[in-house]
C-alpha positions in Angstrom: -89.6 -13.6 -36.4 -88.1 -16.5 -38.3 -84.3 -16.9 -37.6 -82.6 -16.0 -40.9 -79.4 -17.8 -39.9 -80.5 -21.3 -38.6 -77.3 -23.1 -39.6 -75.1 -20.5 -37.9 -77.1 -20.8 -34.7 -76.7 -24.6 -34.8 -73.0 -24.2 -35.3 -72.7 -21.8 -32.3 -74.7 -24.2 -30.1 -72.7 -27.2 -31.2 -69.5 -25.4 -30.6 -70.6 -24.5 -27.1 -71.6 -28.1 -26.3 -68.3 -29.5 -27.4 -66.4 -26.8 -25.6 -67.8 -28.1 -22.4 -66.6 -31.6 -23.1 -63.1 -32.8 -22.1 -61.4 -35.4 -24.2 -61.0 -38.8 -22.6 -58.5 -40.8 -24.7 -55.2 -42.5 -24.6 -54.0 -46.0 -23.5 -54.9 -47.0 -20.0 -54.1 -50.0 -17.8 -57.1 -51.4 -15.9 -56.1 -53.4 -12.8 -58.7 -55.6 -11.2 -58.9 -58.1 -8.4 -61.8 -60.4 -7.3 -62.1 -59.4 -3.6 -64.2 -56.4 -2.8 -62.3 -55.0 0.2 -61.0 -51.6 -1.0 -57.4 -52.8 -1.5 -56.0 -54.1 -4.8 -54.2 -57.4 -4.4 -53.4 -60.3 -6.8 -54.8 -58.1 -9.6 -55.0 -58.9 -13.3 -54.0 -56.1 -15.7 -55.6 -55.4 -19.1 -54.8 -52.6 -21.5 -57.5 -50.5 -23.3 -57.2 -47.7 -25.9 -59.8 -45.1 -24.9 -61.5 -42.7 -27.4 -64.1 -40.0 -26.8 -65.0 -37.4 -24.3 -65.9 -37.2 -20.6 -69.6 -37.4 -21.5 -69.1 -40.7 -23.4 -66.0 -42.7 -24.1 -65.5 -46.2 -25.5 -62.6 -48.7 -25.5 -62.0 -52.2 -26.7 -59.8 -55.1 -25.7 -59.7 -58.7 -26.8 -63.4 -59.7 -27.2 -64.5 -57.0 -24.8 -66.2 -53.6 -25.2 -66.0 -50.8 -22.6 -68.3 -47.8 -22.5 -68.8 -45.1 -19.9 -68.5 -41.5 -18.8 -67.1 -39.2 -16.1 -68.7 -36.3 -14.3 -68.3 -32.9 -15.8 -65.2 -32.1 -13.7 -63.8 -35.6 -14.2 -63.7 -36.4 -10.5 -66.0 -39.4 -10.7 -66.3 -42.2 -13.3 -68.6 -45.0 -14.2 -68.3 -47.6 -17.1 -69.4 -51.0 -18.2 -67.4 -53.8 -19.7 -69.3 -56.4 -21.9 -67.6 -59.7 -22.6 -68.7 -60.7 -26.1 -67.9 -64.4 -25.5 -69.2 -65.2 -22.0 -71.9 -62.6 -21.9 -70.6 -61.3 -18.6 -71.3 -57.6 -17.8 -69.2 -55.8 -15.3 -70.2 -52.5 -13.8 -67.5 -50.1 -12.5 -67.8 -46.9 -10.4 -65.1 -44.9 -8.7 -63.3 -41.6 -8.4 -60.1 -39.8 -9.4 -57.2 -39.6 -6.8 -54.6 -36.8 -6.6 -52.3 -38.7 -8.9 -54.8 -38.5 -11.7 -55.6 -42.2 -11.7 -59.1 -43.6 -11.0 -60.0 -46.3 -8.6 -63.1 -47.9 -7.2 -65.2 -51.1 -7.1 -66.9 -53.3 -9.6 -69.8 -55.7 -9.7 -70.9 -58.2 -12.3 -74.2 -59.8 -13.4 -72.9 -63.2 -12.3 -72.5 -62.1 -8.7 -68.7 -61.5 -8.6 -67.2 -58.3 -7.4 -63.8 -56.7 -6.6 -61.7 -53.5 -6.7 -60.1 -51.8 -9.6 -57.6 -49.1 -10.7 -57.3 -47.3 -14.0 -53.9 -45.6 -14.9 -53.1 -43.6 -18.0 -49.9 -45.0 -19.5 -48.8 -41.4 -20.3 -48.9 -40.3 -16.6 -45.6 -39.4 -15.0 -44.0 -42.5 -13.5 -43.3 -42.7 -9.8 -39.7 -43.0 -8.6 -40.3 -43.8 -4.9 -42.9 -45.3 -2.7 -43.2 -41.9 -1.0 -44.3 -40.3 -4.3 -47.0 -43.0 -4.7 -48.2 -42.3 -1.1 -48.2 -38.6 -1.5 -50.1 -38.9 -4.8 -52.9 -40.8 -3.1 -52.2 -43.8 -5.3 -51.3 -46.2 -2.4 -53.4 -49.3 -1.8 -51.5 -50.3 1.3 -48.3 -52.3 1.9 -47.2 -54.3 -1.1 -45.4 -54.5 -4.4 -45.5 -51.4 -6.6 -43.9 -50.4 -9.9 -41.6 -47.4 -10.0 -38.9 -46.5 -12.6 -35.2 -46.7 -12.2 -32.5 -44.2 -13.3 -33.0 -45.2 -16.9 -36.8 -44.7 -16.7 -37.3 -48.5 -16.9 -40.0 -50.1 -14.7 -38.9 -51.8 -11.5 -41.0 -53.7 -9.0 -40.3 -52.8 -5.4 -41.9 -53.4 -2.0 -43.4 -50.4 -0.3 -44.2 -50.0 3.4 -47.1 -47.6 3.2 -48.2 -47.9 6.9 -45.2 -48.0 9.3 -43.4 -45.0 10.6 -45.3 -42.5 8.5 -45.4 -44.8 5.4 -43.8 -44.3 2.0 -40.7 -46.5 2.6 -39.1 -48.2 -0.4 -37.2 -51.4 0.4 -33.7 -50.8 -0.9 -31.7 -53.6 0.7 -32.0 -57.1 2.2 -29.5 -59.3 4.0 -31.2 -62.7 4.1 -30.7 -65.3 6.8 -29.0 -67.6 4.2 -26.2 -65.1 3.3 -22.8 -66.1 4.8 -20.4 -63.7 6.4 -20.1 -60.0 5.6 -20.1 -58.5 2.1 -16.9 -56.6 1.3 -18.3 -54.1 -1.3 -21.8 -52.9 -1.9 -21.3 -53.7 -5.6 -21.3 -57.4 -4.7 -25.0 -57.4 -3.8 -27.5 -58.7 -6.3 -29.4 -56.5 -8.8 -32.8 -58.1 -8.5 -35.0 -56.3 -5.9 -36.3 -58.2 -2.9 -40.1 -57.9 -2.6 -40.7 -60.1 0.4 -40.0 -58.2 3.7 -41.2 -61.1 5.9 -38.7 -63.7 4.7 -36.2 -62.3 2.2 -34.2 -64.7 0.1 -32.2 -62.2 -2.0 -28.9 -60.6 -1.0 -29.7 -57.3 -2.6 -28.9 -53.6 -2.4 -30.2 -50.8 -4.6 -27.3 -49.3 -6.5 -29.0 -46.4 -8.2 -29.1 -42.6 -7.7 -30.0 -41.8 -4.0 -31.1 -38.2 -4.7 -34.7 -39.5 -5.0 -34.6 -40.2 -1.2 -34.1 -38.2 2.0 -34.8 -40.6 4.9 -33.4 -43.9 6.0 -34.5 -46.8 8.2 -32.5 -49.9 9.0 -33.9 -53.0 10.7 -31.7 -55.8 12.0 -32.2 -59.1 13.8 -35.6 -59.7 12.3 -37.1 -63.0 13.3 -37.9 -64.9 10.0 -41.5 -64.1 9.0 -42.0 -61.4 11.6 -41.5 -58.3 9.4 -39.0 -57.0 11.9 -41.6 -56.4 14.6 -39.0 -57.6 17.2 -35.9 -56.2 15.4 -33.7 -53.2 16.3 -34.4 -50.2 14.2 -32.4 -47.0 13.3 -34.1 -43.9 11.8 -32.9 -40.7 10.3 -34.6 -38.1 8.1 -33.5 -35.1 6.0 -30.3 -36.7 5.1 -28.2 -35.4 2.2 -27.5 -37.6 -0.8 -23.9 -38.0 0.5 -25.1 -39.1 3.9 -27.5 -41.6 2.4 -24.6 -42.9 0.3 -22.6 -43.5 3.5 -25.5 -45.4 5.0 -25.4 -47.6 1.9 -21.6 -47.9 2.0 -22.0 -49.3 5.5 -23.4 -52.5 4.0 -19.9 -53.4 2.7 -17.2 -53.7 5.3 -14.4 -52.6 3.1 -16.5 -49.7 1.7 -17.1 -48.7 5.4 -13.3 -48.6 6.0 -12.8 -46.5 2.8 -15.5 -44.0 3.5 -15.9 -44.1 7.3 -12.6 -45.4 8.8 -13.6 -43.9 12.2 -17.0 -44.6 13.8 -17.6 -40.9 14.4 -17.9 -40.4 10.6 -21.0 -42.6 10.3 -24.3 -40.6 9.9 -26.2 -40.2 13.1 -29.5 -42.0 13.8 -32.3 -42.2 16.4 -33.8 -45.3 18.0 -37.3 -44.0 18.2 -39.1 -42.7 15.1 -41.1 -40.1 17.1 -38.6 -39.1 19.7 -35.7 -36.8 18.6 -34.1 -37.2 22.0 -33.1 -40.8 21.1 -30.5 -39.5 18.6 -27.3 -41.5 18.7 -24.1 -39.8 17.4 -22.6 -41.9 14.5 -25.5 -44.4 15.0 -23.4 -46.5 17.5 -23.4 -47.3 21.2 -22.0 -44.0 22.7 -19.3 -45.9 24.6 -17.8 -47.0 21.2 -17.0 -43.4 20.2 -14.1 -43.5 22.6 -12.5 -46.5 20.9 -9.0 -46.2 19.7 -9.9 -47.1 16.2 -7.6 -49.4 14.2 -7.6 -50.5 10.6 -9.2 -53.8 11.7 -12.0 -52.8 14.0 -14.3 -51.2 11.3 -14.2 -54.4 9.2 -15.9 -56.4 12.0 -19.3 -54.9 11.1 -21.6 -54.6 8.2 -24.5 -52.1 8.5 -25.3 -48.6 9.6 -26.1 -49.2 13.3 -23.8 -50.8 15.8 -25.1 -51.9 19.2 -27.5 -49.0 19.6 -29.2 -50.9 22.5 -26.0 -52.0 24.3 -23.1 -54.3 23.7 -25.2 -57.1 22.1 -23.6 -57.9 18.7 -26.4 -56.0 17.0 -25.6 -54.9 13.4 -26.6 -56.1 9.9 -24.0 -58.8 9.6 -20.5 -59.8 10.5 -17.5 -58.6 8.4 -14.3 -60.5 7.9 -14.2 -61.5 11.5 -17.0 -64.1 11.1 -17.3 -64.8 7.4 -19.1 -68.1 8.0 -21.8 -66.7 10.2 -25.0 -66.8 8.2 -27.6 -64.0 8.1 -28.0 -60.9 10.3 -26.6 -60.8 13.9 -29.1 -61.7 16.6 -28.8 -58.7 18.9 -28.0 -60.9 21.8 -24.8 -60.6 23.9 -22.0 -62.7 22.4 -24.4 -64.5 20.1 -23.0 -64.7 16.6 -25.2 -65.1 13.4 -26.6 -68.6 13.1 -28.9 -68.4 10.0 -32.0 -67.5 12.0 -32.3 -63.7 11.3 -32.2 -61.2 8.5 -31.9 -57.4 8.0 -33.6 -54.8 5.8 -32.7 -51.3 4.6 -35.5 -48.8 3.7 -35.4 -45.3 2.2 -38.0 -42.7 1.3 
């Protein structure tokens, strides 16, 4: 029998088809590099305005056209970019990570290839390196963009592989800095992003409630990424305790907030061994010192001689204001401009 309502049937079918499609639109940043090794590095970023659905979307940029599709559930993606000037065609394939961003590899008709990442500008911004790691958006150690307390972008260095990963570099005491810093507000505002040879005297001044763990590395041979340095660890710290760790990077702030060594937050010397916990993050023998108003101003930094009486802390205070860089963690060896220190939180 002939269908008496052909237009209605078509409308129902069309409605069903479109109901199965998910919109794929918005402004995205496409990051690409030219080395196909699974890790984005030295990438170039372009911005595209996407329109369409998961079954077919398009986007344009300067003299380029992008066209592609995702799987029905949006977990995998493929697209092609055609350069209208050079005639180059680039072919992209990849998958969606837990953070909602896509990543994968690309190949071109001219023989070049590399890795890529696609991030929606409207996605919630990350505030720590740990959030990036937990979201599956990490591409290894390197510089990442997070947002500060005012929701403004800030480039920081993330250690995504050491001691559980997800560490944000929040402080650096370079080998060129002379003497001890009095107040933490005297540190620079520009983040250090080179953990192997820092040049900036810098300390993060923002809200610490985004963090819960701390790691301090001192006496780091220049260029060695602290492999031979002395390290203090603590996790599940309160925001107040993290603030005290940060205050220890100014010798007068240390006196104001922790006039006695016993008031310093505890730490351990081995990341995986809770039995290495050190009360007040100092050499146990020092807890019996008869504290005076002068003694706390000798040191800058959270840890003090964890491994013995070796002059091992971030830097000298008012006692040795001309000594450059971090202390060397050698008995009776004052700073001589050869070492640096780093502070990490996550």
